[in-house]
C-alpha positions as CSV (number, residue, x, y, z in Angstrom):
1,M,0.0,0.0,0.0
2,A,2.8,2.4,0.9
3,E,4.4,1.7,-2.5
4,E,1.2,2.8,-4.3
5,L,0.8,5.9,-2.2
6,V,4.4,7.0,-2.9
7,R,3.9,6.3,-6.6
8,A,0.8,8.5,-6.5
9,A,2.8,11.3,-4.8
10,Y,5.1,11.5,-7.8
11,Q,2.1,12.1,-10.0
12,D,1.5,15.4,-8.1
13,D,2.5,18.5,-10.1
14,D,3.5,20.4,-6.9
15,I,5.7,17.6,-5.7
16,A,7.3,17.1,-9.1
17,Q,8.1,20.9,-9.4
18,R,9.6,21.2,-5.9
19,Y,11.3,17.7,-5.7
20,D,14.9,18.9,-6.3
21,R,14.4,21.9,-4.0
22,A,13.0,19.7,-1.2
23,R,15.5,16.9,-1.4
24,F,18.8,18.3,-2.6
25,T,19.3,22.0,-1.6
26,S,20.2,21.4,2.0
27,L,23.9,20.6,2.8
28,R,22.9,17.0,3.6
29,G,20.9,16.7,0.3
30,R,23.7,18.2,-1.8
31,L,26.3,15.9,-0.3
32,G,24.0,12.9,-0.8
33,S,23.4,13.8,-4.4
34,D,27.1,14.2,-5.0
35,R,27.8,10.8,-3.6
36,D,25.1,9.2,-5.7
37,T,26.4,10.7,-9.0
38,R,30.1,10.1,-8.1
39,L,29.6,6.5,-7.2
40,V,27.4,5.7,-10.2
41,I,29.8,7.3,-12.6
42,R,32.8,5.5,-10.9
43,A,31.0,2.1,-11.3
44,I,30.5,2.8,-15.0
45,D,34.0,4.1,-15.5
46,D,35.5,1.1,-13.8
47,A,33.6,-1.3,-16.1
48,H,34.3,0.5,-19.4
49,R,37.2,1.8,-21.3
50,G,35.9,5.1,-22.5
51,A,32.2,6.2,-22.5
52,P,29.5,3.5,-23.0
53,A,27.6,3.8,-26.2
54,S,24.2,4.0,-24.5
55,I,22.7,4.3,-21.0
56,L,19.1,3.9,-19.8
57,D,18.4,5.8,-16.5
58,V,15.4,4.0,-15.0
59,A,13.2,5.9,-12.6
60,C,15.1,9.1,-13.6
61,G,12.6,11.3,-11.8
62,S,13.7,14.9,-12.1
63,G,16.7,14.0,-14.2
64,R,19.3,14.5,-11.5
65,I,21.4,11.4,-12.3
66,T,20.5,11.7,-16.0
67,A,22.0,15.2,-16.2
68,A,25.2,14.0,-14.4
69,L,25.5,11.2,-16.9
70,V,25.1,13.6,-19.8
71,D,27.8,15.8,-18.4
72,R,30.2,12.9,-18.0
73,Y,29.4,11.2,-21.3
74,P,28.2,13.9,-23.7
75,S,28.4,11.8,-26.8
76,C,26.6,8.8,-25.2
77,H,23.0,8.0,-26.2
78,I,21.3,8.5,-22.8
79,V,17.5,8.0,-22.3
80,G,15.6,8.9,-19.1
81,F,12.7,6.7,-18.1
82,D,10.1,7.2,-15.4
83,G,6.6,6.2,-14.4
84,S,5.6,9.9,-13.7
85,L,4.8,12.3,-16.6
86,Q,5.1,15.1,-14.1
87,M,8.6,14.2,-13.1
88,L,9.6,13.7,-16.7
89,E,8.4,17.2,-17.5
90,T,10.6,18.5,-14.7
91,A,13.6,16.6,-16.1
92,A,13.0,17.7,-19.7
93,A,13.0,21.3,-18.6
94,K,16.6,21.1,-17.3
95,P,18.8,23.0,-19.8
96,A,21.3,20.1,-20.0
97,L,18.4,17.7,-20.9
98,R,16.2,19.6,-23.3
99,S,17.5,17.7,-26.3
100,R,17.6,14.3,-24.6
101,P,14.9,11.6,-25.1
102,F,12.6,10.6,-22.2
103,V,10.2,7.7,-22.1
104,H,7.2,7.2,-19.9
105,G,6.3,3.7,-18.7
106,D,6.4,0.9,-16.1
107,A,9.9,0.1,-14.8
108,V,8.9,-3.6,-14.2
109,A,7.8,-3.9,-17.9
110,L,10.4,-1.8,-19.8
111,P,9.3,-1.1,-23.4
112,F,12.7,-1.9,-24.9
113,D,14.1,-4.9,-26.7
114,R,16.7,-7.2,-25.2
115,G,20.1,-5.6,-25.1
116,S,18.9,-2.1,-26.1
117,F,21.4,-0.3,-23.9
118,E,25.0,-0.9,-22.9
119,V,24.4,0.3,-19.3
120,V,21.2,0.5,-17.3
121,T,21.0,2.5,-14.0
122,A,18.4,3.1,-11.3
123,V,19.1,5.3,-8.3
124,R,16.9,5.8,-5.2
125,F,14.2,3.6,-6.6
126,V,14.7,0.0,-5.4
127,G,13.9,0.9,-1.8
128,H,10.4,1.9,-2.8
129,L,9.6,-1.6,-4.2
130,A,8.2,-4.7,-2.4
131,P,10.1,-7.9,-3.0
132,E,8.2,-9.2,-6.0
133,P,8.3,-6.0,-8.1
134,C,12.0,-5.6,-7.1
135,L,12.7,-9.0,-8.6
136,R,10.9,-8.0,-11.8
137,L,12.8,-4.8,-12.0
138,F,16.2,-6.5,-11.7
139,A,15.1,-9.0,-14.4
140,E,14.0,-6.2,-16.7
141,M,17.2,-4.2,-16.2
142,A,19.2,-7.4,-16.9
143,R,17.1,-8.0,-20.1
144,V,17.7,-4.6,-21.7
145,A,21.3,-4.1,-20.6
146,R,24.1,-5.5,-22.8
147,S,26.9,-5.4,-20.2
148,L,26.2,-3.5,-16.9
149,V,23.5,-2.7,-14.4
150,V,24.1,-0.1,-11.7
151,V,21.6,0.3,-8.8
152,D,21.7,1.6,-5.3
153,V,20.3,-0.5,-2.5
154,S,20.0,-0.2,1.3
155,M,21.4,-2.9,3.5
156,A,19.8,-4.0,6.7
157,S,21.4,-2.2,9.7
158,P,20.0,-1.8,13.2
159,L,21.6,1.6,13.6
160,V,20.2,3.0,10.3
161,D,16.8,1.3,10.9
162,L,16.6,3.3,14.1
163,R,17.5,6.5,12.3
164,R,14.8,5.8,9.7
165,R,12.2,5.2,12.4
166,L,13.1,8.5,14.1
167,E,12.9,10.4,10.8
168,R,9.5,8.8,10.0
169,R,8.2,10.0,13.4
170,I,9.6,13.5,12.9
171,K,8.6,14.0,9.3
172,G,5.4,12.0,9.3
173,S,5.2,12.3,5.5
174,Y,7.1,11.7,2.3
175,L,7.8,14.9,0.5
176,G,4.8,16.3,2.3
177,F,2.5,13.5,1.1
178,D,0.7,11.9,4.0
179,T,1.7,8.3,4.1
180,E,3.4,5.7,6.3
181,W,6.3,5.6,3.9
182,T,8.8,2.7,4.1
183,W,12.1,2.0,2.5
184,R,13.2,-1.6,1.8
185,T,16.5,-3.0,3.0
186,F,18.3,-6.2,2.1
187,T,20.4,-8.6,4.0
188,P,23.5,-9.8,2.1
189,E,21.8,-13.1,1.4
190,E,18.6,-11.4,0.1
191,L,20.5,-9.2,-2.2
192,S,22.6,-12.0,-3.6
193,D,19.4,-14.1,-4.2
194,A,17.6,-11.2,-5.9
195,L,20.5,-10.5,-8.2
196,G,21.1,-14.1,-8.9
197,A,17.5,-14.7,-9.8
198,A,17.9,-12.0,-12.5
199,G,21.1,-13.6,-13.8
200,L,23.2,-10.8,-12.6
201,E,26.8,-11.2,-11.3
202,L,28.2,-8.8,-8.7
203,V,31.1,-6.7,-9.9
204,S,31.4,-4.1,-7.1
205,M,29.6,-2.7,-4.1
206,R,30.5,0.7,-2.5
207,R,29.1,2.2,0.6
208,K,27.8,5.8,0.2
209,L,28.8,7.0,3.7
210,A,30.4,4.9,6.3
211,G,28.5,4.4,9.6
212,W,25.5,6.7,9.1
213,S,24.3,5.3,5.7
214,D,23.1,1.8,4.9
215,A,23.1,2.6,1.1
216,R,25.4,0.9,-1.4
217,V,25.9,1.5,-5.1
218,V,26.0,-1.9,-6.7
219,A,27.4,-2.7,-10.1
220,V,26.5,-6.0,-11.7
221,K,27.3,-7.5,-15.1
222,V,24.8,-9.3,-17.3
């Protein structure tokens, strides 16, 4: 139920328009965004000699990661994909992305042929998904990627679970949208099983911030 409510929140014009401002203008938000982009790009650079030919950014939202990928790989064919038309409109309005293609659809049923993109990414998305849709997402990303999938996931941690419960009690909402929002975490075994079920092999896993964060950027090869 929480997953559906959060999905509905992203269809809200007001939330789409203020998403970047609400999430990434504070010092903590800026540092977190910088870590996201730096680690995603590092994972791609480590796996490729030179820029990849094409990248699909799944759940691109406001285009934050998409814009960083365009800046890093200007000659690469980069497509932003999201389930919210409102978020895609926000992304397409960014100066760096005005000439870039965006596609609207369901991330667990990607409208692309097998091997359509060399690299497929998804950042700050997996945590919104229940186990079954998450497995379908991994399988779809593996299907359309020719060589590499890069995602971020949250690992189970008592300390960070406590932090999240405290934040939930303080905030009481997700981006101002009244819902008992949750964020999925994985044990190492659960993550290994989920990736293995999609036929993905772990290449690297890097922690975003030691101690305080449970998030990892994971690169897997197809």
